[in-house]
N, C-alpha and C positions, 0 to 999 in steps of 0.2 A: 779871774777869781770872783767869788760871790760876796756881796755885802750882806750884813744881817738884815737890813731893811728889805732886800730882795727876798730873803727867806720868809719874812713876815707877810709879804704880798703874794706868796705862792698859793695856788688854788688847791684846796683839800676837799676830798669827798669822804664822808663818814657813812659806813654801811653797817647797820645793826638792826635786827628785827625788833629789839627791845628799845622803845622810844626813850626810856629812862637812861639807858647806856649811851645812846647817840647824843642825847641832850647834855649829859654830863661831859662827854668828850668835847662837844662844841663849846660849852661854857669854859672848860679848861683852856682850850686853844685861843678863844677870843679874849679871855682874861690875860693871856700871855702876849697879846698883840697881833695875832693872826687875823687878817681882815677878809679873807676869801674862803669861808668854810661853808660847805653844803652838806646836808644830811638826807638820807633816805632810809626808810625801814623796809623797803621792798627790794630784795636782791635782783628781781627781774628787771628793774629799771637801770641797773648799773651800767651795762654795756652801752645802752642808748645815751645815758648821761655822759659817759666817758667819750663816746664818739663825737658828741657835740662840743665838749668842753676841754678834752685832753688834760685832765687834772695832773698836777705835779705829784700828788700823793693820794693814794686810796687807803683809808683805814678800814679794813674788811673783817667783819666777824666771820668765823669759820662755821659755827653751828647755827644754821637758820633753817626753818621749815620750808619745804618745797624746793628750794635751790640753795645748796650750801656754798660756803666760801670757796671750796675747791672747784666746784662747777663754775662759779663766777670767774675765777682765775683763768680757766680754760677758755671762756668766752672772751676775756680781755686779750689773751694771747692771739686769738683769731683776728683781732682788730689791727694786727701788725704794729705793735707799739715800739718798733725799732729795736727789738731784742732786749728791751729793758722794761720789766714789769714793776711799776712803782707802787707795790702793795706792801703795806704793813699789817700783818695778820693780828687779829684780836682773838684770844682764846683763854679759856680757863682750864683746858685739858693739856697737861704736860706732853702727852703723846702726840698731840697735833702739831707741836712746834717744828719738829724735824720734818714731818710730812709737808708742812706748809713751805719750808725752805726748799724742799725737793720739788715742790710744785711750781716754784718760781717766785714766792714771796721773798723780799729782801731782808726782813727782820720781823720781830713779833713783839707784842705787848701783852703781858699777863693780866688776866682778870682775877680778882677785882683790881681796878686801876690804881696805880700809885702815881701821884702828881709829878714827882721828879722824873720817874721813868718815862712817862708819856711825853713830857716836854723834851727830854734828852734824846729819845729815839726819833721823835718827829723831826727835831732840828737836824740831827745827823742824816736822816734819810733825805730831807729836802736839800741839804747842802750837797750831797752826792748827786741827787737828781738834777739840780740846777747847774752843777759843774758839767754834767754831761751835755745839757742843753747849750750852755755857754761854749763848750768846746765844739759842738756841732756848728753853731753860728759862726764862730771864728774860723772854722775849717772852710766854710763856704766863702767867707770874706777873703781868706788867704788865697784860695784857689782863683777867685775872680781878679785879685790884684797881682797875684804871682810875686808877692814880696817874700824874699827869703827870710828876713828877720821875723816877719809875722808868722811864717810857717814854723820857725824854730820855737817861737813863743807858744804857738798853738800845740806843738808836739809836747812841750812841757805840761801844758794844761791838760791835754788829752791823757797823758801818762798819769798825772796826778788823779784825774777823775777815774780812770780805769783802775788804778791801783787801789784807790779808796773803795770802789765798789767790789772789785774782785777779791780783795783781802779782807775787808770788813765783814762781808756777808758770811763767808765760811767761818771766820773767827767768832762772829756772834753765835753761829750754830754750835761751835766747839764750847764756847763759854756757857751758853744756855743749857746744853745737854750734859756738860760736866757737872754743873750745879744741880741738875735734875738727878744725876746719879748720886752725888754727894748727899743730897737731901733724903736719899733712901726710898724714892718713889718706886723703883722696880723691885726693891727688896733690900734687906740689911747688908751692909758691907763689912768685910773683915778690916781690922785696924790698918794693915798694910795697904789694902785697896784704897781705903780712905786717904792714906798718906800720899799714895801715888797720884790719885785723882786730884788732890790738892796741889801737887806739883804741876800737873797738866794745866789746871786752872790759873795758877800764878803765871806760868809761861805764856798762856794765851792772852792774859790781861796785859802782860809786859809787851808782847808783840803789838797789841792794839794801841798801846801808848806810844810805841815807836812810830807807828803809822800816823797817828795824830800829830806827833812832833814834826814829821816831815811835811805834813800839810800846813802846819802852823808856820814853819820856816818859809814855805813858799808864799804864804799870805803876807808875811813881813816883807819879803823881797819884792813882792808885787805892789806893795803899798796898800794892801786891802785889809789889813788887820784893823779892827775897831775896838774902842773901849766902851764898856757898858758899866759905868760906875754905880754903886749902890752903897747904902750905909749898912754895915754889918759888924757883928761882934767879933773882935780880934781873937779872944780866947777860944770861942767855939770853932772858928775857922781853923785855928792851929790844931785844936784837938782832933778835928776831922781828918786832917792830913796825917797827924801822928798815928791815928788808928789804922790807916792804910799801911804805914811803914812798920807798925808794931810787930807784925808776924815775922818779918825779916830780922828785925832787931832782936827779938826774943830768941831766935835760933842761934844767934851769936852772943847771947847774954849781954847785950848792949843796953845800957840805961839811957833813956831819952828824957832829958829835963826840959821844962818849960818855965821861962821867967818873963813876965810881961809887966811893964811899968804900971803902977797903980793909976797914973794919970791917963792911961791909954785904954779906953773902954771900947769905943767903936771908931771905925774909919770909913771914909767915903772913897772907895777904890773899886776897880774891877775885881770882884771877889774871885772869879774863876782864875784870872791871871795871877792874883796874889797867891792862891793855893798852888797853882802850877809852878810858880817860882820856888815857893817853899818846899814843895814836894821834890823838885829836882835837886835842890841843895841838900835836903835832908836824906834823900835816897843815896846821894853821893857820899855823904858823911858816914852813913851806916855801911855802905859797900866798902869803903876804904879804911874802915876801922877794924882792928883785930878783935878777936873774942874778948869779952868782958871789958870792952872799951866804954867810953862815955861820949854822948852827943848832947849838946845843949842848944836850945833855941832862946834867944834873948831879943826882945822887942821893946823899944822905948820911943818916946817922942823927943826928937832933937830940939825942935823949936815949934813955933806956931805953924810953920810951913812944911815941915818934913818929919817923917818917921824913919827909924833905923831898924832893920831886921838883920840879926847876926845868927849864923849857924856855925857852931864850934865843934870840933871833934878831936879825939886823941889818936887819930889814924896815922898812916905811914908818912904823911907830909909830902911836900912838893919841892923839887929843886928850884933854885932861883932862875936858872936858865929855861926851865919848863913852864914857868908861870905865864910867859908871854904867848905860849901856844895853847893855853888852857881853854880859851873861848873861841877857838877856830873850829869850824864845822868839820865833822868826821875825823877830827884829830884825837888820837888816843896816846896818852903819855906812856901807858903800859902796853906797848905794842909787841908784835912778834908772835911766833907760834907758842912760845912758852909763857905768855902773859897770864897773870893770876885772876884778873878781873874782867868780867864781860861788859859789853857796851858798844855803842856805835859812835860815840863822840858827838852826839847831837844835843844832849841835855844842857850842858853849860853854854853852848853856842846859842841855843834857843832862849835860855834864861837871860843872857846878856841882851839879846835883841828885845825881849819882852820888857825888861826893866828900862832900857833906853827909850823904847817906844812910849813909855809912860812919863818920860822926862826925868828918869832916875839914873842912878849909877851903881855899879857893882865893883867891888875890889876884893882882893884876897891877900892874907898874910899867912905864910907857911914856911916850914923848914923840915927837911927829912927827919923822921923820927919824933917830931914834936907836934904833929897834927896840923890842922888848918883852921882858919877863921875866915869865912866868907861874909862880907858885909854888903847889904843892899840898902840904899837910901832912896826913898820914894817921896815925891811931893804930895802934900795934902791938898785935896781939891778945895776949891773956893767954898763949896757948900758946907764942907766940914768945918772950915775955919770960921764960917759965920755961926755955926752951931756950937762951936767950942767955947 
């Protein structure tokens, strides 16, 4: 598996005929910690540069005079890149996105550039690319040593790398072009068409989240998960998660309440993992609550060293005998062909591992028909204690 430090060291080539665009991208990436970034404004140089340096990722503008991005991709294919074209297309033309994916690009970034989108898509692409390289290296090592255990580990890594690539790429296409249709670029939509496309988009995003959950579980099991703590506002982070859940909650007329202790303004934690834990707990609470139910988020400081996050619901509740199975991977309490609720049984298992990885703990209180209360206690990092 790949460390975040490996991603930051990966070699990146930016290709854009507009120097202002290439300079902006370089500034964004270097500001985020990437240390090996090269730029060129001449698309004719790309193949020679790639032949010499074998970049981990190429950010390629599609509209360039003389030699456009599609022609550049054909040239890169001829260099025998191992069947994997590490290209992230840059375009302001919605119609070029699908064409780029068909031509071999693995993802795209829209112009004008959005900082969060650039960093997210670059990191995702590099993680997939480095997983492929890591799997190839391990494959050669396993063959040389003929170790059965290493081969089994390799098979797992290879599968995860392939799954990430093979599923993420078409899913990004589905998500991107569904958004393109919903935004009305090809023409206006009827209300029913808008509704159905919204369902397609939600399903695609849900599937992408499941793929990411599987990869995160593998990282924890391999001991490769890393923490990236930062000081962030608690209320804003919670609101961002609630915004994602709100559409599902509104369909069921579920009220989502937020209550944060006045003494708790900001925390020093891994913000992405904090949001991931909260999202998993909140989405479960909404899913297992009946129409017109209530879901509450309560966050407070326990003491100088710990904060407590509670998610309460008025849902169906859990039997005492089932609580011990709750955090088991791929375990579903509502099983069988007639089950009411969708899911893979990964969310709570991953949540528990992420919480414990940070030195925290998770517990649940529940009874059938009385709802559930999930409680997460996370340690406050030393930097925050000093600032408090």
